[in-house]
N, C-alpha and C positions, 0 to 999 in steps of 0.2 A: 047527191053531193056530200051529204053528211056522212055516208059510209066511207067514202074515200078519205075524208078528213080524219075519221077515226083510225083508219089503217095507217096514215102517215104519222099520226101521233104515237101510235103503238110502235112503229118502226123507230121513231126517234127515241122513244123511251128505252127500247132495247139497246140502241147504240150508246145511250148515256150509261145504262147499266153495265154494258160491256167495258166501256172506258174506265168507269169507276172500279170495276173489278181488276182491270190491268194495273191501275195506279195503286190499288190496295196491295196487289201482289208485289209491285216494285218497292213500295214502302215496307211491306213485310220482309222482303228479301234484304233490303238495306238494313233494317233493324236487326235481322238475324246475323248479318255479317259484321255488325258493329262490335260485338264482344271480341271477335277474333282479331280485328284491327287494333282494338285497344290493347289486347294481350300481346300482340306482336310489337307494338310500340313500347309497351312496358318492358318486354324482354330486351329490346335493343338498348333502351336506356339503362336498364340494370346491367346488361353485359358491358357497356362502356364504362360504367362506374366500377364494376368488378375488375375489369382489365386494368384500369388505372390503379386501383387499390393493390392488385397483385403485383403490378410493376413496382410500386413503391416498396412493398414487402420484399420483393426480390433484390432491389438495390440495397435495401438495408441489410438483408442477409449476406449479400456479397461483400459489403463493406465490413461486416462483423467477421466473416470468414477470413478476409484478407488480413484484418488486424490480428486475429488469433493465430493465423499461419505465420505471420511475421514474428510474433512472439515466440512461437515454437521453434522457428528457424534460428532465432537469436539464442534461445536456450540451448539448442542442439550444438550451435557453434561454440558457445562457452563450454559446454560439456566435452565437445571434441577436443578443444584446445587443452582442457585440463587432462583429458585422457592421453593426448599426445605427449604432454609434458611428463606424465607418469610413465608412459611407454618409453620415452627417450631416457628417462632416468634409470628405468630398469635395464634397458639395453646397455647403457653406459656402465652400470654396475657389473653386468655379466661380462662385458668385454674387458673391463678392468681386472676382474678376477681371472679370466682366461689368460690375459697378457701376463699377469703376475705368475701364474703357473708355468707359462712358456718360458719366461725369463729364468725362473728357478731351475726348470729342467735344462735349459741351455747352459746355465752356469755349472750344473752338475756334469753335463756332457763335456764342457770345456775343461773342467778339472780332471775328468777321466782321460781326455785326450792329452792334456799336458803331462799327466803321469805316464801315459803310454809313450809319448814322444820323448820324455826324459829317459825312459828305459831303452828306447830305440837308439837314442843318441849315445848313451853309455855303451851299448853293444857296438854301434858303429865306430866309436872311438877305439874300442878294443880291436876291432877288425882292421881299422885303418892303421893302427900301430903295428899289427902283424904284417900288413901289406907293405908299409914303408920299410920295415925290417927286412922283408924278403927281397924287396927291390934293391935295397942298398947292398945286399950280399952279392959279391962277385964269385960265381961258382967256377972252379977250375974244370977243365974238360973231363977229368977223371970222375968228377962228382956227378956227371950226367949219365953215367952208365947204370943201367938197371941191375947190374950184377955186382954192385958195390959191396953188398953185404955178404957175397959169397965167400970172400977171403977173410971176413971178420971172425974173431975168435974171442973166447973169454967173455969179459964184461960187455964188449961191443956186440957180440952175437946175442947175448942175453937181452941187452937193451933193444936190439932190433926185433927180436922175437916178441918181447913185451909190447913194443909199439905196434907191431902187426896184429897181435891179439886184441889190443885195444881198438884198433881200426876196424877189425872184423866185428867186434861187439857193437860199435857205434853204427856200422852199416846194418847189422841185423836188427837194430832198434829203429832204423830209418832216420838216423840223425846224420844226414849227409853234410850239412853245414858244419857241424862240429868235427866230423871226421876229416874233411878237407882242410879245415882251419888248423887242425893238429898236424897234418902231414905237411902243409905248406909252411907253417911257422917253424918247422924243424930245419928249413933250408937244406934239405937232403932230397935230391931229386929221386933217389931210389925209393923213398917212402911214397912220393907222389906217383911214380910209375906203378908201384905195387897197388896203390889205392885205385888208380885208373883201370888197372886190369881186374880189380875186384868188383868194380861197379861198371856195368855196361852203359854206354852213352844213351841207349834207349830208356834206361831207368832214370838216369839223372836229367835227361833233357826230353821229357815226354812231349808229344805233339799236341796233346789235348789239355795240358795243365801247366802252370808256371814252373820254372826251374827253381828248385829249393835253395840254390846257392845265391848269395848276395852279390852285388856288383863288385864289392871289394875282393871277395873270394875268387870270382871269375877273372878279374884282372890279374890277381896274383898267380892263378893257375896258368893263364896265357903267358905271363912273364916267365915262369919257370920252365914251362914246356918248350918255349921258343928259344931258350938259351943255346941249345945245341940240338939240331934236328937230325944229326947224323945217326944217333942211336935211337932205336925204337921209333923209327920214322912213321910207320903206318899207324901205330897207336896214337902218336902225338898229333898227326895230321887229322885223324878222326876226332880226337878230343878238341883240338883247336877249332875245327870247323863247327862243331856243336856249340862250344863256348862262345865263339865270335858271333854266332847267330842270335844269341840272347843278350848280348851287350847293349846297354842303353846309352847312346851317345849324349843324351841330355842329362844324365845323372851327374851331379857335381864331382864325384870321385872319378868317374870315367872320363869326363871332359878335362879334368886336371891332370891325371896321371896316364890316361890312355894314349895320347899321342907319342910319348917317349917309348912306351911298351910296343906300340904298333911299328915304330921305326926299327926297333930291335928285331921284331918278328919278320919284317920285310927283308932285313939284311940276312937273317938266318935262312929264309927261303931262297934268296939269291945265291947263297953259298952251296945249297944242295940241289937246286933245280936242274942244273946241267947233267947231273949224274942220275936223275930220276925223271926222264921224260914221260913215263907212264902216269906221273902225278901232276902233269902240266895243268889240267883243268882245276884240280883242287888247289894248287898253288895260286893260280890266277884268281880264283874266288876269294881265297884268304887275303890276297893283297888288295883286291877291290874293296872288301869289307874294312880292311885296316885303314884305307885312305878315307873312309867315311868317319872315322874317329878323329875329330879335330879339336 
């Protein structure tokens, strides 16, 4: 019986030793994990405090940046306003100088135009005087013959030859306006016919460039050529058609003296039209154009 008791005591001792070993291992493990838990708790605590501190620093920095940025914007606004005022002042000065130059140039141009207009008015007055003189002259039928100078002798023949030579010289120099003014102012249809034969209508009335004759000269030419269409009819119709095509009905001289001259032209056409049916088309065109001069 004693041996069995010894065996039971040994077994119980083994169990107690095993349990003690297990508890020792549990305690040892708990002690070993304790530094890690303490470290983790410290890290969480430190992290929370650091986050709070960083948040405060960030808010302070943001406030400071906002304040500095507002100051910079205000300074830039003040600088921009000052620069804008300087820019506006500079632009105003430049525009004032440019406007002054333009006004001075315009005044010079107006003075030149006034001088040119004064010269043109003087010339127009002279031409108008010649036109009125030629219109007022009533030519007898004998004066319309292109052969008027054939029977002249002595001083008259010399004067006619001198006039023709002068007309030839003017035409050679291309001074058509002066040549026709001289011929028309003489109130001698023979000189006008001579000059018309000397200058072809293609030269005097080119299709691609303006006619060199003024409206006053054109009106006087139409007036003298239309006095009597019986003589030199073909030449007169040719010249009348060309001259009528370049008359300006809006020109003050044409609108004032043109209607009376057109009436005389229409009457002269009616006088010769029955005897010259071959020129019916030309006569019709001339009368149509004459009616447009009102």
